[in-house]
N, C-alpha and C positions, 0 to 999 in steps of 0.2 A: 738259799732260793729254792722255791716252787716249780725247779725242772720237771717238765714233763718231754715225752720222747715224740707229741709233735714237730713238725720242721717243713720246711719250705723247701719238697720236692717229693716229684711223682714225673710221672713219665707219658708217652705219648708214642704208640710202633704204626705207622700204617703203608700202606704198601704205593704209595706215591709220594707227591712235594707238594709242595707251596707257594702261594702267589699274594700279591700284595689283595689289599680290597680292589673289585670289582664291583659296578655296582649295582648293573641290572638282573631282571627275569630273566634264567634260562628261555627264548623263544623258539626253542625247536621242538616241533611240535611231534606228539605222542601220542601214540598206541600203544593198546591195555594187554600184559597177558596172563592170563587168569588166578587165579590164589592157586586152585589145584594142579594149576601145570608150574610154576612158578618156585613152589613152595620147597623148601631148605628140604634136603633129605632125610626124615627124625624127626622134622616138626610137624609140634602141632596148632593146627589153626587157630585153635584156642587160644595159643598164648603168642598171636603174631600179629601187630599193627601193620596195617600196609595200602601202597599209597597208589593213584596211577601216575603220578605228576613232580614235580623237585615242590621244594620247600622254594616260593620267593624271597630273592637273596637281600633279603629287606628287615630290622627289627622286626616288625613282623610276619613275616616267612619264621624268624628264628622262635617268637612265642608261642606261636598258635598252631607251625605245620613242623618245624624242622623235629627230629626224634636222639632220645638221648642215651646216648653213652656213662658209665663210668667204671672207676673203682675205688669210690671215696675217697682222694685227696683230687684226683683229677675227673672229668668233664667234657665231653665233645658234644655237640650238636650235629648231626649229618642233613644236608643239604637235597644234597643227591641230583646236581646238575650235571646237565648230558657234558656240554661241552668244556665247561668251567665249575670242579667242586669248589664248594669253602663247607672247611670241617672247624668252625668256630671254639675253640676250647681254653678252658679254666682249669686254674690250680687253686686252692682253696687259701690258703695262706698268700694270694696277693689283694694286699689292701695298703689302701689310703688311712693316711690317718697317726693318732697312733705318737710313742716314742721317733724323737726324729724330724716332728713337727713341735715349732715352740708354743713352749705352754701346756702343751696336753697336762692333764692333770689326773687321768685316770676318770673325769666325772666330778672330783669334786672342788671344791670352792678356792678360788683363785686367791681368796682373804678369808681369816674367821669374821664369823657373822656369830655375836656373842649376843643371845637371847633371842635367834630369832625363830629358833623350834617351840619356846616356851612362848612368845607372842603367837604364832600358830595356833598352838594349844590352847590358849586361851581366848582366845577370838572364839574357836569351836564350841571351848563350853561355854560362853555367856553367850554367845550367839547359836548354836544350834549347827550353824553351818559358815563351808567361807565356801568363795567361787574357785575354780583348782586355776585357774588361770593366779591368783593371790598365793598360791600355796607355792605354783615353777616361780612367780617372782620370787618369793622370800627365801625360797630352799631348793629351787634349781637355779640353772644356764641363760642368762642372754644367745641369740645364736651368734653364729661365727659369721663370715662370708670368706669364703661360703661358707653356709652352714654347716655342712660337714667338713672344715678343714682339719678342723683335728679331732673328729670322733671317727672319721673313714669311712672307705666302704669298702665292699669287695668290688674285684675290678676282676674284667675279662683282661683275658693273658694274651687272648690274640687270634689271628684267624690263618688258618692252613690251609692255602688255596692252591689248589691244581685245576692246571689247563690241558684241555688234551685237542693239540692242534690235528689237522686234518679229521676229524670224526662228521660222517656224510649223515645230514638231514636230509627229513625225518628219520627220526628216533623212533621204532618200531618196538612194539613189546616191551612196555617200559613197567617196571616196578622196583618203587620202593620200600624195605621195612626191615623192621625190629625186631627181632625174633627176641620175645622174653626171654622162655624157655629156657635159650641157649644162653643166651645174654652178646648175641652178633646183631649187627645191622647190616642191613645189603642194599644193594643196587645192582639190579638187570636191565640191560637191554642190548637191542640190535640195532646197528649204526651198516647201513651197507648191508653188507651181507657174512658180519663179524657180529657175535656176539660177547658181553663186554660184560663185566660180572667184579664188584667192588663188595669187597668184607671188612665189617669195621667193630670193634671190638675193647674196651676197655676191662685190664686183666688188672684185678686187687696180687695173682700170684706171683707176677713180674715187677709191680707198681708201674705197669704201663698201658695205651692205648694202641692197639693194634692194629693195623690194615692192608690187606692186599686185592692190589689191580691186577684184571687179567684176562685174558681173551680167548676163544679157544679155536682160535688161528695161530701158529706161530707170527714169534715175529711184526705182531698190529700194537702194540702197546707202548704207545708215545707220548709221554707229558712230563709238563714242566712247571716243580714244587718252588712256595717260597711258603715264610712265614711274616706278615704283618701285625703290627702291635698297632695298637691307641696311642694318637698326641703325647698325651698325659705323660712322659718319658724317656729317657733316653732312648736310642740304640743301636748296636752295631752288629751289620750282619756279615756274615763272611760265610764262605763253603769249603770244605776240604776232602777229597775222600767218600765224596759224596754224600757227607756228614753238613749240612746245615746249624748254625751256631751262630742266634741271636742272644744277645744282653745286654743287661744295661741298668738304670734304675731307673724308678719312681719319682717324679721331681715332686710330692707330695712332702714325703718323708726320707726318701733317701732307698729302699729297700728294696735290695740287690735283687735278680731277674736271671735267671735264664732260663732258655729253651736248647736244645739240641732235636735234629731230625738224621736219622739217617736212611741214605734210601741206596735199596739193595735191589739189584736187578737180576733176574735169570732169561742170560743172553741179549741182543744187542750192546747197545752201544752208552756211556755217562755220561756228561762231561759239568763241570764244575764251571760257573758264573761267578766273575766278578763280581758281581750287584750280589751274589749271596745265594745264586738260585743252583738248582742240582735241575738238568733234565739226561731224558732217558731217551732213545731210541730207538724201535725197532727191538724192541724187548716183548720175550715168551708172558713174562708177569715182575711185577714191581710190589715189593714188600715198608715199607716206611718204618720206623720206628722214632718217637719223638718224647725228651726228656724234659721237665719242666721245673722247676724249682726256685726258692727265694733264699734269701739268710732269715729269716722265719723261725724264730722257737717261739717255742709254747711257756716262757721264763720272763717272770715278774721279776725288775721294771722295766729290762731295757727288751725284752721277746726279739733279741737276735743273736743270732747265729752265725756261722761258720758260710762262707761265700761258697756259694748253692754249686760253681763249679765241678769241682772233682769228684761230688756226689750224681750232680746230673750227668759227667761222662762215665760215671762206675753201673748206673743203670743202663746209660744205652749200649754200653760196649753188653752187657751181662743180654740185654735182650737179641739185642742182633749175634750176637755168637752164636746163639739157642734155636732160631729161626723158627717161620712161620709157623710152622706146625707141630712143633715141642709149645708154642708161645697157646693156639689154641688149643691144643689138647690141653694143657694145667688149665688153660680160665674156664675151660669147661667144666673139667672136674672140679673145682675151685666155685665156683656158679652154681650148676645143678645143686651144690650139696645144701645148698642154702635156698637155691627156688624150690627145690623139689618136696622139701619135707613138708609141704600142705598142698592138700591136691581139693576142690572146691569142683561139686557136679549139680550146680541145679537147674538143669534140665536143659542146660543152650545146644543151640546146635547155629554153629556158626555159618552163615550168609558168603557168597561167593562175591562179596561188595567190599567194594574198601573200605577203611576203616571213619576215615571224615563219610560217607554215605550209610556206615549203620548207626554212627551216631545222631545222623540230623534224620533219621527213618526211626530212631527209637522212640517206643511208645503208640507206633503206629501197626505194631504187630510186623511177623506171626509172634505169635509170644517167645518161640524158642531161640528167636533171635533178640529178644530184648533181655533173654536168662543167660544167652552168651557174651552180650557187649557187662552186663553185672558179674561173671565170672571174671570178664577180659579185664578189666577196673577193680578188682579187686586184687589177680596176680599181678596186674601193673604197679599199684600201689607197692606192694613185696617188693616189686625189681625197683623203684623207683628208692626204696629206700637201702636193700643191699647198692646200689650203684652209684648211692650218694655218701654212705655212713662206715665207714670200715677202722679196724681197730689201729689206732697209731695215724684216724689222722681226725681234724677240725671234726665236730658236727655239721649235722645237716642244717645250712642259713636258710631264710624266707623262699631263698628259691632251689633249696637240695646243696647242687656243685656247680647249678649251670648259669652264663650272665654273659649276655653279649655287650652289658654298657660297661659303663666308667660311672655316671651318678645313678643307680639304679633304685626303683623304688625302694620306698625307704633303707636304702642302701644294703638291699642283701641283706641286711644283719642278723642278729640272733635280738628277738621281742621273748622278752622271758615271761609277761604278762596274760601266756595263754599259748603261741604259734609255736618254740621252739619245745614248749611239752608236748603238743600236740605232736610235732612232726615223729615222736619216738612213744607213741598211745600203741602202733602194730607192733612195736619190736618183741615186745614179750609173747604178747596171745598169737601173734603169730608169725610165732617159732621161728624169727628173728634177733634172738637174744643178744651176740655178736654186734649187732649195726650199735646197740646202743651202751657201744665200751668206751664209741666220744662225748656222748652225753656225760659222762662219768667224768671223765677227764678232765673236761673242761667246765663242772661248774667246783671238779675238785680245785681246779684253778683261780676260780675267784676269789675265792678262801682268802686269800693272801690281800692282794687290794682290797676287797670289802670288811677285811677289819680298818685297816686306815677309815672306811666312810664310815664304819660303824663308831667309830670314835671320834671325827672328826663333824659329822654333820646332828648324831644323835648323843653323841657321850659317854657312848657307851663304851667299856672296856675291854669284852668278851664277846668273841662272837665274832660275824661274819653277815655283811647285808648286802643285796643287791636292787637295781631296781631296773622297769619299765625295760629302756632297752641298751644290748651290751653289744662289743664287738670283737674285736680278734686278741685286745691290748689290755684287758683286765679294768674294762669300764664300768663301776659300780657304783657311782655318782648320781644321781638325779638330770636329766640332758636338760634340754631348752620347750618339750610342751608339755601342755597340762597333765595329760597321759602316763607321763613320763617319770612323777613318783610312785614309782608304787612298791612298798621294801619288800614288799609279802613273796616280791619275784623268787626271793632267795631260798623262801619258806620252802613254796613248794616245790621248788626242782630240788631242794632237799628228799622231802616225802617221797618224790618220786623214784627218788634212788631207792630209797627202800621196798616201794612195789615190787623192783626186781629185783629183790632181796625175796620177797613174798611169793613169787614167780618159779623162783629157782631152788630157794632154802642154802644156798651158797654161803656158807659158818666166813670163809676166808673173806669171799666180798664184802660183807660186813659189818664185818671186824674193822679190817684195812679200806673200804672206801666208804660205805653208806652211810658208817656211825658216827665216824670221826666228822663229817659233814652237815647228820641232825643235827649232833649233841650241840655242834658252834651254831649252828643258824638256832637253835632252842636256846642257847646260853643268850642271845643278840637279842631275842626278845621276851624273854625274859628282864633283863631291861630297856624293854622300851615300850611295852608294854606301861598301859596307864591306866589306876581304878577308876573308874565312870564315878561318878560322885552323886546321882541319880540312883543310880540302883548295888551299890559296891562291884561290878564285874568288871574283869581286865579286857580292857581294851585298847585294839589299837588306834592310834591318832595322831595325828591326820590320817582319814582313810579316806579310799574313794574306791568307787563301782568301775572298775578299768573304760574310761573314754567315754565314760555317761554318769549324766550330774555330777551334784557339790560334794565337796571335803568334807567329811562329818569326823564322829566317833563312833566306832564297831560297826563300820558297812559289813553287811552280809559275809559277803567275798573272802574278807580281810580274816573276820572272826572262823567263822568254816577252815579256811587254809591252815589257820595257826591252831584251830581244834584236831583236826590229822596230824597237825607236825607234833602235838605233845603229845597224843594219844598214840603216833609209831615210834616217839622218839623215846617213849617211857617203856614200849615193850621192848625194843632195839636194848634199851640199856640193860631192861631185866635179863635180856638173852647174853650179852656180854658181860656180864656179871659187876657192869656198874650201877650195881644195887643203892647207892647214894646221890647216882645222876637222878635214876629211877624213879627215887621218891620225889626228888624238887621238882620233876614235868611234873609227876602225877596232883602235887599240890594248884602248882601254877594249874591242869587242866582245870581243881574242882572248881577255883574263880573264875576260868575263864566265860564270856559270856560265848554262848556256845553260835551266833547269829541265827538261828533256826526261830522266825518267825512268821503267827499269816495274821495275814491283815485285813483288812477294812471290805476288802470286794472277796476276799477266798481266794488272795495271793498267798505267794511266799514273798517276806517283805525283803526287797534290796538294800535297805538300810532300817538301822537299828529303829529310829523312828517311818509313822507307815506316809512315807513321797511317795508312793510308785505312783506313774502316770497309767490306766486304761488301754492309753492311745500312744504309750510309749513302743515303733517300732526294732527299736536298735538291734547294730547286728551281736553286739555281746550278751550275753545272758550271767552275767557271770555268778549272781546269786541262788546259780543251779549247780554250782562247782561242788555238794557233797551228794545230788543224783550223780553226777558223774565231771569230773573221774575219781570223785571220792565218795563214799560210803556209811555216808549218816543218813540219807534217806532212801528208802527205800519199800513198794508198798507190801513186802516180806515181811516190813519191822517196821515203818514206820508208815502207816496208811492214811493218814489226814496229813501231815508233810507232804508224802508225795499226789497224794488230790492236788494241793496248794500247789504244789507245784508246775502240776499240768495247765492249771489257772493263767499260773504265770505266762510258759511257753507258747500259749492257746493265744495269746492276749499280744505275746509278744510277733507272733505270726512265724508262717514257714520261711517269709521268705529272709536275702540274705545276700550275703557274701559268699562266697565257695567254701570258706572255712567253716562260716558261721552256717550253714545247712549243717556242713559236716559232725559237727559240732551234736548239731539238734539231733543226729541222725543214733549218734550216741546219747542223749539223752531221750531219747521214746525207745530207745533199745530199754535201757538201766530202767523205764517205767513200765517194762512189759504189752508194748501197744507198737507191734514186727509191723502191722500194717503203715503208722504213720511214719514208723524209722522208714520205711522203705517209699512212700511217698516223699519223702526228703532224699532219698536218695536217687531216685526219677527225676527230683526236680535238679540233684547236680548235675547231675547227666545230661540235662536238655538244656537246662541255664548257665551250669556256672564250670564248662568243662570244652575245652577249644579241642579241636582239632585230631590233637598230635595226644589229647586223652589229660595235657595238665590242667593241672585247675585252675581258677580262674577270680583272680579277689571280687571284679579285674584291679591290675593286669594280673598276670604271673603270679603265684604264690602257691606253692609245693603241700604247706599243710593243711590243705584239704582233699588231695588225693591221702594222705597218711590219716587224716581222719576218718576219712569216708572208707578207708581197708579195716581200721581199725571196727566201726561202728557194724562194719561186716560181721566178723566177729562177734562184735557182742549180741548180736542178734542170735547168732548160733550155738554162743557158749558166753557163759557169765560162770568167774569165782570169787568176785570180792566183798562177801558176804561170810564167807568160810567154806561157802559148799560148791558143788560144780553143777552149775545149773544147764538143763540138759534141754536146746530147741526153744531158751525161756521168751523169747521174742521172734517166732517163724511168724513171715506174712505172708497168705496166703495163696502169693504171686508165688512160691516156691514151696509149694503142695508136695511133692518131692525131689529127691536128694540124699547126696551125703558129703561129710568133709573130713577130712583126714590130717592130723597133723599141729588141732590146736593145742596150746598152748594151758593149763592152768595152773593155778596156785598153791602150793601144795607141794610142786612138782611133777605133777602128770602131764601126759599130753593125751588128747582124746580125739575121737571121732566116731561118728555117729551117719548112721544111713536111717533115714525115713521114709515114710510111704504114709501118703493124704493126711501130712501135717504130724505121723503118732513115729516116733522110733520105732525102728523094728530089729534096731544092733545100736547096744551102742561099744568101743572099744578103747581102753585104759591104758597107759605104759605106765606106771610107775618112778620115777627114777629113787625115789630115795624111801617108798618102804613108806610107813602109818595109813594113819588109817584114809582112808578118801568118803565122802559124804557127795552124794551128788542128790539130783531131784527133781521130777519129771511127775505129772501124773499116771503116767505109764504101772511106774510102782505101786501102786493103790492093787493092781491086779496081780495074778503070778509073773511073777520074776524068772527064768535059770540064770546062774552064771558061770562061765567054767574059766578053768584057768591057762596057761600058756599048753601045758600039756593035756587042750584039750576035756579034764575031769572038771566034776562041779567043783566050786569055791566055794567055799562058808559067808555065806553075810547075812545081815536081815532087813526088813521095812517097817517104816513108822509112818503110815500114809503114805506123801509122795516122795517120803527119802527113804534111802537104800546107803547105809551102812557097809564097806565093803574092806574089810583089813588087805594088807599089800603089803610085796615083798619089795624089798628094792631090787628092777631089775626086770619085776617079771610084769605080764600083759595079762589082761582080764576078758572078755567079752560079755554083754551085758544084753541078754536076750530079755524083753517085756515077751509076755504070751498072752499079749493084745488076743482080743476075737475079732476076727475075718465075718461076712455076712457074704455070702456067695452069693443068694439071689434072695428073693422077697420070701418064697417059702422052704427054702433048704435049709438044714442045719448047718451052726456058727461054728466055725472049726479054728482048733489053734494050730501056732507052729509046732512042726515036730522038731526032736532035737536038731541040732546038727548034726 
């Protein structure tokens, strides 16, 4: 069986304890400590979210104001109450549904449906289109009761509750913050004449989340800790030697879970409660270590492994023995190694106001404050991806790793018709390649169940397929909604893995991971494509533009995805030496309808027939797939199609959900309109961003954060056309700035400094060697290039294109010698040598 290394285990180490759910917002009046006074030593104010009050202890408080920490497998949300703290936590393998539930069949049919697919195809051929409800009824499922009974839903693991008896009110000098540069959240305030401080972090280095609670006077820390879990499971709580253990199984599927919290006090006394609590009195400080895991294993078809007790115990023991200082040190080293790879300066100056106030003032000026928020939003997207996706964990879901509900919106599942893909758009370009390893493993894990779906639903004996909605249990069939028949999902995911190769040029990854997935996806489509009797091209049928319009044959997005799949599979096959399949993929590509047509009002058609409505403002703009993330359409290569794409985008409008705005940022960046891309960014921040800077659909959905981060990168650097386009869509609002650490395809790392919209220096690092091809209008003038030894390096220019032979491991500085006017009568001067 296709066993992977994802298991149901993660850990949380915290400097206090846990209590059962309480219901009210902490009522203590607060006064605020200024940012400059309270910022941690070494913190960059431009990388800190901070607030002058706790998050309300409610779902809205969780969604809008809690502060997220995570280590990939586990996440927690910090509320920051004074008299009572809540840390709601998650572990990514805690799901209902799947094996263990009667009738679970991976989304496949409960019984054969002979002739069903052929009937749908024939009706489409005869009538041109059918309703998506008809397709669902023929090829999908009726809803269960409850709807997600078999499919399942991502779960809240529980709440770590801390009660602080005897805290004097009102609290003063209150501050709650998240330093994304360090990956550390904190709460500080003064109660009476004592300052209390809490620190929280989730460390991937040790697989735990850690916290410490301390005071500036000895013997002042009193707390009682508990773990509370939702009612949809069995649970037993016990405390022994300062360790709380809560274990049980989900009612839905019997999935076993366990959480352990070790309470470590310095000074004072510690008491184990018969009710599973641990209390500390008169301590100088308290550290807590919480471990959580399940018996989930990414192993089709059972998806079950060993009982979590031994693993959770071992991780908790190791973390507790290591101590707070070493845990923090190793966490910061791990976190900053990822976070510090990229630096962005748009001219921002962070004002000394809470982040929610900074957000509410956005667009009202001053401009340096707006630029500071944009910089923070970009950094936050990178932070969230590192916090919610690490090697060995499941990929980030619709909510990353954070969820406080038993029935979250859309099950907090994996939507494969854009949302999961969008989660990983910034992974490579924003220099976080490791965070995409869970995506590769997850897609690889869909192959085995997807082969069954391919055979049962489509009668195709080779290859794999997956539809719109999936879970952690190999759900590859079409579920119960008209949108959920979307077999192109697997093809899109497979092709996204190849784009990861184009960034890294890692031949082992191509041979062992990406190409096998791509080849099997292409094999399925070779068996599933049909010849359109009206023009002889190969088309997908039935196909639908996601979540809008009828089901037809040859919908534009379907064809565009398949064009990219077969184009890239042919290329990958040639690179891996599979010449026979390269020839076969090329033969299919030659007959494939490419899905590119200009319609009657100048639009890029969404369907093969000209059905587009100019008054349609749907959030999905799927027929522009070949603009982004694809590469069939560009102003540089297909100007007429690019103009048609603009017509379609303008008709759709700039409104939409958070993730829709994020996609439009990327569209306009690819269409080289930086000001329009920036306008969408301002609308996303102004209309679709919550006070804690999470994206909202509404409700909260993390893909918009990741899509916007990728979009900002696309405004500054593009490489999808085989050239490194420098500042391709720079908005006028970002006239001066710099960026370092972005990745370009071809295994290059790129940095740029610009003034008045023009690059003054471009920095290039080559990981694999080879020729770098860069493009910018500045290359039409004189240019100097220096190697890492400071000496001139050989290059050539042709119009706006610069070609630079590179050595593996070498770095280069490219300095355009643009003219600078000193005054209206003065002479122009050129920058001198470095």
